[in-house]
C-alpha positions as YAML, in Angstrom:
chain: A
units: angstrom
residues:
- id: 1
  name: UNK
  ca: [7.46, -1.29, 19.62]
- id: 2
  name: UNK
  ca: [10.35, 0.07, 19.15]
- id: 3
  name: UNK
  ca: [12.93, -1.41, 21.85]
- id: 4
  name: UNK
  ca: [15.56, 0.99, 23.47]
- id: 5
  name: UNK
  ca: [18.65, -0.36, 25.77]
- id: 6
  name: UNK
  ca: [17.41, 2.21, 28.06]
- id: 7
  name: UNK
  ca: [13.53, 0.78, 28.33]
- id: 8
  name: UNK
  ca: [13.25, -2.40, 29.45]
- id: 9
  name: UNK
  ca: [9.86, -3.03, 27.79]
- id: 10
  name: UNK
  ca: [8.21, -5.83, 27.18]
- id: 11
  name: UNK
  ca: [8.99, -8.67, 24.72]
- id: 12
  name: UNK
  ca: [6.41, -11.13, 25.83]
- id: 13
  name: UNK
  ca: [2.13, -10.70, 26.43]
- id: 14
  name: UNK
  ca: [0.38, -7.58, 25.35]
- id: 15
  name: UNK
  ca: [-0.96, -5.49, 28.53]
- id: 16
  name: UNK
  ca: [-4.70, -6.46, 28.59]
- id: 17
  name: UNK
  ca: [-7.19, -5.71, 30.95]
- id: 18
  name: UNK
  ca: [-9.21, -8.77, 31.14]
- id: 19
  name: UNK
  ca: [-8.39, -12.48, 31.87]
- id: 20
  name: UNK
  ca: [-5.71, -11.31, 34.80]
- id: 21
  name: UNK
  ca: [-4.60, -13.53, 36.85]
- id: 22
  name: UNK
  ca: [-2.05, -13.50, 39.88]
- id: 23
  name: UNK
  ca: [-0.38, -16.77, 41.48]
- id: 24
  name: UNK
  ca: [-2.98, -18.24, 44.37]
- id: 25
  name: UNK
  ca: [0.39, -19.82, 46.24]
- id: 26
  name: UNK
  ca: [0.31, -19.02, 50.01]
- id: 27
  name: UNK
  ca: [2.66, -17.35, 51.54]
- id: 28
  name: UNK
  ca: [4.09, -18.17, 55.27]
- id: 29
  name: UNK
  ca: [6.12, -15.87, 57.67]
- id: 30
  name: UNK
  ca: [9.15, -18.48, 57.96]
- id: 31
  name: UNK
  ca: [9.14, -17.57, 53.22]
- id: 32
  name: UNK
  ca: [10.23, -14.07, 54.63]
- id: 33
  name: UNK
  ca: [13.51, -15.09, 56.34]
- id: 34
  name: UNK
  ca: [14.40, -17.86, 52.90]
- id: 35
  name: UNK
  ca: [16.41, -17.31, 49.53]
- id: 36
  name: UNK
  ca: [15.42, -18.04, 46.26]
- id: 37
  name: UNK
  ca: [17.11, -21.19, 44.48]
- id: 38
  name: UNK
  ca: [16.81, -20.48, 40.68]
- id: 39
  name: UNK
  ca: [18.54, -23.22, 38.81]
- id: 40
  name: UNK
  ca: [19.10, -22.39, 34.72]
- id: 41
  name: UNK
  ca: [20.97, -24.24, 32.22]
- id: 42
  name: UNK
  ca: [24.02, -22.05, 32.78]
- id: 43
  name: UNK
  ca: [23.59, -22.72, 36.37]
- id: 44
  name: UNK
  ca: [22.05, -21.26, 39.80]
- id: 45
  name: UNK
  ca: [21.02, -18.29, 41.20]
- id: 46
  name: UNK
  ca: [20.13, -18.17, 44.79]
- id: 47
  name: UNK
  ca: [18.30, -14.18, 45.10]
- id: 48
  name: UNK
  ca: [17.60, -13.05, 48.45]
- id: 49
  name: UNK
  ca: [14.53, -10.76, 48.43]
- id: 50
  name: UNK
  ca: [14.23, -7.45, 49.59]
- id: 51
  name: UNK
  ca: [11.94, -6.54, 52.60]
- id: 52
  name: UNK
  ca: [12.02, -2.92, 51.27]
- id: 53
  name: UNK
  ca: [9.78, -3.58, 48.10]
- id: 54
  name: UNK
  ca: [7.03, -6.06, 49.90]
- id: 55
  name: UNK
  ca: [4.42, -5.85, 47.27]
- id: 56
  name: UNK
  ca: [7.70, -7.33, 44.84]
- id: 57
  name: UNK
  ca: [8.68, -9.53, 47.14]
- id: 58
  name: UNK
  ca: [5.60, -11.15, 48.22]
- id: 59
  name: UNK
  ca: [4.44, -11.47, 44.40]
- id: 60
  name: UNK
  ca: [7.25, -13.50, 43.54]
- id: 61
  name: UNK
  ca: [7.91, -15.55, 46.30]
- id: 62
  name: UNK
  ca: [4.27, -16.65, 44.69]
- id: 63
  name: UNK
  ca: [5.49, -16.82, 41.98]
- id: 64
  name: UNK
  ca: [8.43, -19.63, 43.01]
- id: 65
  name: UNK
  ca: [6.02, -21.19, 44.87]
- id: 66
  name: UNK
  ca: [3.98, -21.70, 42.32]
- id: 67
  name: UNK
  ca: [6.49, -22.93, 40.29]
- id: 68
  name: UNK
  ca: [5.23, -20.83, 37.36]
- id: 69
  name: UNK
  ca: [9.03, -19.91, 35.55]
- id: 70
  name: UNK
  ca: [9.75, -23.57, 35.35]
- id: 71
  name: UNK
  ca: [10.71, -23.88, 31.90]
- id: 72
  name: UNK
  ca: [10.69, -20.31, 30.76]
- id: 73
  name: UNK
  ca: [13.65, -19.38, 29.15]
- id: 74
  name: UNK
  ca: [15.53, -16.29, 29.37]
- id: 75
  name: UNK
  ca: [14.12, -14.17, 26.05]
- id: 76
  name: UNK
  ca: [16.28, -11.21, 25.81]
- id: 77
  name: UNK
  ca: [19.90, -10.86, 26.53]
- id: 78
  name: UNK
  ca: [22.06, -7.88, 26.32]
- id: 79
  name: UNK
  ca: [25.80, -8.19, 27.37]
- id: 80
  name: UNK
  ca: [26.72, -5.32, 29.45]
- id: 81
  name: UNK
  ca: [23.47, -4.55, 30.47]
- id: 82
  name: UNK
  ca: [20.98, -7.62, 31.55]
- id: 83
  name: UNK
  ca: [19.10, -10.50, 31.38]
- id: 84
  name: UNK
  ca: [15.62, -10.90, 30.96]
- id: 85
  name: UNK
  ca: [13.11, -13.55, 31.55]
- id: 86
  name: UNK
  ca: [9.40, -14.10, 32.47]
- id: 87
  name: UNK
  ca: [7.68, -14.69, 28.81]
- id: 88
  name: UNK
  ca: [5.09, -17.23, 29.25]
- id: 89
  name: UNK
  ca: [5.96, -18.19, 25.25]
- id: 90
  name: UNK
  ca: [9.51, -19.27, 26.16]
- id: 91
  name: UNK
  ca: [8.44, -22.50, 27.13]
- id: 92
  name: UNK
  ca: [8.62, -25.10, 24.78]
- id: 93
  name: UNK
  ca: [5.57, -25.94, 23.04]
- id: 94
  name: UNK
  ca: [3.64, -23.62, 24.83]
- id: 95
  name: UNK
  ca: [-0.19, -23.16, 25.19]
- id: 96
  name: UNK
  ca: [-1.63, -20.10, 25.22]
- id: 97
  name: UNK
  ca: [-5.12, -21.40, 26.03]
- id: 98
  name: UNK
  ca: [-3.09, -21.94, 29.72]
- id: 99
  name: UNK
  ca: [-1.26, -18.55, 29.95]
- id: 100
  name: UNK
  ca: [-1.48, -16.92, 33.58]
- id: 101
  name: UNK
  ca: [-1.80, -13.74, 31.55]
- id: 102
  name: UNK
  ca: [0.62, -10.57, 32.96]
- id: 103
  name: UNK
  ca: [-0.99, -7.97, 35.51]
- id: 104
  name: UNK
  ca: [1.08, -5.45, 36.38]
- id: 105
  name: UNK
  ca: [2.29, -4.77, 40.35]
- id: 106
  name: UNK
  ca: [3.05, -0.31, 41.83]
- id: 107
  name: UNK
  ca: [5.97, 1.17, 41.15]
- id: 108
  name: UNK
  ca: [8.22, 0.28, 44.75]
- id: 109
  name: UNK
  ca: [11.33, 3.05, 43.89]
- id: 110
  name: UNK
  ca: [13.43, 2.93, 47.09]
- id: 111
  name: UNK
  ca: [16.57, 4.97, 47.04]
- id: 112
  name: UNK
  ca: [18.69, 2.90, 49.06]
- id: 113
  name: UNK
  ca: [18.40, 0.22, 46.04]
- id: 114
  name: UNK
  ca: [20.16, 0.87, 42.96]
- id: 115
  name: UNK
  ca: [21.16, -0.78, 39.83]
- id: 116
  name: UNK
  ca: [24.42, -2.49, 41.20]
- id: 117
  name: UNK
  ca: [25.33, -5.88, 39.37]
- id: 118
  name: UNK
  ca: [23.49, -8.54, 40.28]
- id: 119
  name: UNK
  ca: [20.13, -7.39, 41.76]
- id: 120
  name: UNK
  ca: [16.80, -8.56, 40.18]
- id: 121
  name: UNK
  ca: [14.18, -6.12, 39.43]
- id: 122
  name: UNK
  ca: [10.96, -5.90, 37.31]
- id: 123
  name: UNK
  ca: [10.63, -4.73, 33.44]
- id: 124
  name: UNK
  ca: [7.71, -2.96, 32.59]
- id: 125
  name: UNK
  ca: [6.35, -0.76, 29.47]
- id: 126
  name: UNK
  ca: [7.88, 2.37, 28.79]
- id: 127
  name: UNK
  ca: [6.31, 5.84, 29.96]
- id: 128
  name: UNK
  ca: [4.75, 6.44, 27.01]
- id: 129
  name: UNK
  ca: [2.00, 4.55, 27.55]
- id: 130
  name: UNK
  ca: [3.08, 3.60, 31.69]
- id: 131
  name: UNK
  ca: [3.39, 6.88, 33.16]
- id: 132
  name: UNK
  ca: [3.02, 5.34, 36.52]
- id: 133
  name: UNK
  ca: [5.96, 2.88, 35.55]
- id: 134
  name: UNK
  ca: [3.72, 0.07, 37.27]
- id: 135
  name: UNK
  ca: [5.87, -3.31, 37.17]
- id: 136
  name: UNK
  ca: [5.32, -6.26, 34.88]
- id: 137
  name: UNK
  ca: [4.09, -8.81, 37.38]
- id: 138
  name: UNK
  ca: [5.72, -11.96, 35.70]
- id: 139
  name: UNK
  ca: [8.76, -10.63, 33.44]
- id: 140
  name: UNK
  ca: [12.48, -10.02, 35.22]
- id: 141
  name: UNK
  ca: [16.01, -8.94, 35.02]
- id: 142
  name: UNK
  ca: [18.92, -9.34, 36.43]
- id: 143
  name: UNK
  ca: [21.85, -6.66, 36.13]
- id: 144
  name: UNK
  ca: [25.07, -7.69, 34.60]
- id: 145
  name: UNK
  ca: [25.96, -4.09, 33.77]
- id: 146
  name: UNK
  ca: [29.75, -3.09, 33.16]
- id: 147
  name: UNK
  ca: [32.04, -0.93, 35.49]
- id: 148
  name: UNK
  ca: [32.04, 2.48, 35.53]
- id: 149
  name: UNK
  ca: [34.26, 5.61, 35.67]
- id: 150
  name: UNK
  ca: [33.89, 9.10, 36.89]
- id: 151
  name: UNK
  ca: [33.36, 10.38, 33.66]
- id: 152
  name: UNK
  ca: [31.10, 7.91, 32.78]
- id: 153
  name: UNK
  ca: [29.02, 8.29, 35.99]
- id: 154
  name: UNK
  ca: [28.89, 12.30, 35.39]
- id: 155
  name: UNK
  ca: [27.48, 11.87, 31.79]
- id: 156
  name: UNK
  ca: [25.32, 9.57, 33.27]
- id: 157
  name: UNK
  ca: [23.60, 11.95, 35.64]
- id: 158
  name: UNK
  ca: [23.82, 14.83, 33.36]
- id: 159
  name: UNK
  ca: [21.96, 13.04, 30.26]
- id: 160
  name: UNK
  ca: [20.39, 9.54, 31.51]
- id: 161
  name: UNK
  ca: [19.03, 11.49, 34.68]
- id: 162
  name: UNK
  ca: [18.58, 14.38, 34.01]
- id: 163
  name: UNK
  ca: [20.72, 16.16, 36.44]
- id: 164
  name: UNK
  ca: [19.85, 13.67, 39.02]
- id: 165
  name: UNK
  ca: [22.54, 12.91, 41.46]
- id: 166
  name: UNK
  ca: [23.57, 9.51, 42.65]
- id: 167
  name: UNK
  ca: [24.73, 9.30, 45.87]
- id: 168
  name: UNK
  ca: [28.45, 8.73, 46.57]
- id: 169
  name: UNK
  ca: [27.79, 4.95, 48.21]
- id: 170
  name: UNK
  ca: [26.55, 4.09, 45.35]
- id: 171
  name: UNK
  ca: [29.22, 5.36, 42.79]
- id: 172
  name: UNK
  ca: [32.04, 3.70, 44.37]
- id: 173
  name: UNK
  ca: [29.99, 0.32, 43.68]
- id: 174
  name: UNK
  ca: [29.33, 1.50, 40.31]
- id: 175
  name: UNK
  ca: [33.29, 2.17, 39.85]
- id: 176
  name: UNK
  ca: [33.67, -1.25, 41.54]
- id: 177
  name: UNK
  ca: [31.05, -4.19, 40.94]
- id: 178
  name: UNK
  ca: [29.53, -2.55, 38.20]
- id: 179
  name: UNK
  ca: [25.71, -2.13, 37.02]
- id: 180
  name: UNK
  ca: [23.28, 0.16, 34.73]
- id: 181
  name: UNK
  ca: [22.97, 3.80, 36.88]
- id: 182
  name: UNK
  ca: [20.55, 4.73, 34.48]
- id: 183
  name: UNK
  ca: [18.04, 2.57, 35.50]
- id: 184
  name: UNK
  ca: [18.15, 3.71, 39.19]
- id: 185
  name: UNK
  ca: [14.59, 5.30, 40.24]
- id: 186
  name: UNK
  ca: [12.71, 4.18, 37.20]
- id: 187
  name: UNK
  ca: [12.42, 0.32, 37.64]
- id: 188
  name: UNK
  ca: [11.40, -1.84, 40.99]
- id: 189
  name: UNK
  ca: [14.55, -3.35, 42.88]
- id: 190
  name: UNK
  ca: [13.39, -6.09, 44.41]
- id: 191
  name: UNK
  ca: [15.99, -8.62, 45.50]
- id: 192
  name: UNK
  ca: [19.58, -9.29, 44.50]
- id: 193
  name: UNK
  ca: [22.10, -12.20, 43.77]
- id: 194
  name: UNK
  ca: [23.29, -13.97, 46.91]
- id: 195
  name: UNK
  ca: [25.44, -16.47, 44.33]
- id: 196
  name: UNK
  ca: [25.30, -17.42, 40.66]
- id: 197
  name: UNK
  ca: [27.49, -13.87, 39.50]
- id: 198
  name: UNK
  ca: [29.24, -16.89, 37.27]
- id: 199
  name: UNK
  ca: [25.73, -18.41, 35.46]
- id: 200
  name: UNK
  ca: [24.66, -14.35, 34.85]
- id: 201
  name: UNK
  ca: [27.88, -13.71, 33.13]
- id: 202
  name: UNK
  ca: [27.46, -17.28, 31.09]
- id: 203
  name: UNK
  ca: [23.98, -16.14, 30.62]
- id: 204
  name: UNK
  ca: [24.89, -12.26, 29.34]
- id: 205
  name: UNK
  ca: [27.46, -13.70, 27.06]
- id: 206
  name: UNK
  ca: [25.35, -16.22, 24.82]
- id: 207
  name: UNK
  ca: [25.40, -15.14, 21.11]
- id: 208
  name: UNK
  ca: [21.79, -12.94, 20.01]
- id: 209
  name: UNK
  ca: [19.65, -12.14, 17.29]
- id: 210
  name: UNK
  ca: [21.31, -8.18, 18.59]
- id: 211
  name: UNK
  ca: [19.13, -5.97, 18.79]
- id: 212
  name: UNK
  ca: [17.10, -5.91, 15.46]
- id: 213
  name: UNK
  ca: [16.04, -9.53, 16.47]
- id: 214
  name: UNK
  ca: [15.15, -8.45, 19.51]
- id: 215
  name: UNK
  ca: [18.37, -9.89, 21.59]
- id: 216
  name: UNK
  ca: [16.74, -13.20, 22.09]
- id: 217
  name: UNK
  ca: [19.46, -15.80, 22.69]
- id: 218
  name: UNK
  ca: [20.44, -18.07, 19.74]
- id: 219
  name: UNK
  ca: [20.37, -21.37, 21.80]
- id: 220
  name: UNK
  ca: [18.02, -21.79, 24.53]
- id: 221
  name: UNK
  ca: [18.52, -21.31, 27.88]
- id: 222
  name: UNK
  ca: [16.05, -22.04, 30.30]
- id: 223
  name: UNK
  ca: [14.85, -22.23, 34.13]
- id: 224
  name: UNK
  ca: [14.57, -25.37, 35.17]
- id: 225
  name: UNK
  ca: [13.46, -25.71, 38.53]
- id: 226
  name: UNK
  ca: [12.32, -22.75, 41.02]
- id: 227
  name: UNK
  ca: [11.80, -22.91, 45.08]
- id: 228
  name: UNK
  ca: [12.79, -21.47, 48.48]
- id: 229
  name: UNK
  ca: [15.77, -22.36, 50.57]
- id: 230
  name: UNK
  ca: [16.84, -22.08, 53.99]
- id: 231
  name: UNK
  ca: [19.14, -19.08, 53.97]
- id: 232
  name: UNK
  ca: [23.01, -19.55, 54.78]
- id: 233
  name: UNK
  ca: [24.32, -16.77, 57.15]
- id: 234
  name: UNK
  ca: [26.27, -14.27, 55.35]
...
């Protein structure tokens, strides 16, 4: 499968119409008022999930509560773009007979959510085989991106977004915090970092195999544990 920087094609399990499974962990109403703590080899992320994309929010909560991500590595890293995880094969001594298998979720594109630095979104197959842009149920990425100028944003609108204009508020964030605007309204965003930007930058800066090798980190960076935690006032 040919990989493009602009298309977050899944590098893990081939999509199958058989043996699909979703996490069975139960969600409590109190979970909607909590954040996700994700501890990695490079530091800890605190992730606040979005109520604007409830299908993806609920799915991620179930994955977190079922400990699905424990031992999974960030298998695709592109500095100045994003870090990606969720491939069960990235676990040490992965047992394919116990894989949950990937499944898909319907896209939830929200105009208010955009790819600023620190957002978490669902990876997916490319448009050629996934015209509805359904999301992977398990693979996600966190945006690092880069700081833009009016020139680069104008170029993105013209050549990457096919003439679609970015809201001025979004442009202002892209010119200060940074991000990856060419992904807007193409991938489902379901949360953002409350803290852990240092860990994001650390993972994004790790040496990788490069594009020819699938942008895999040369050293393993794993998710050690995850849990729902009490939300601190922001």
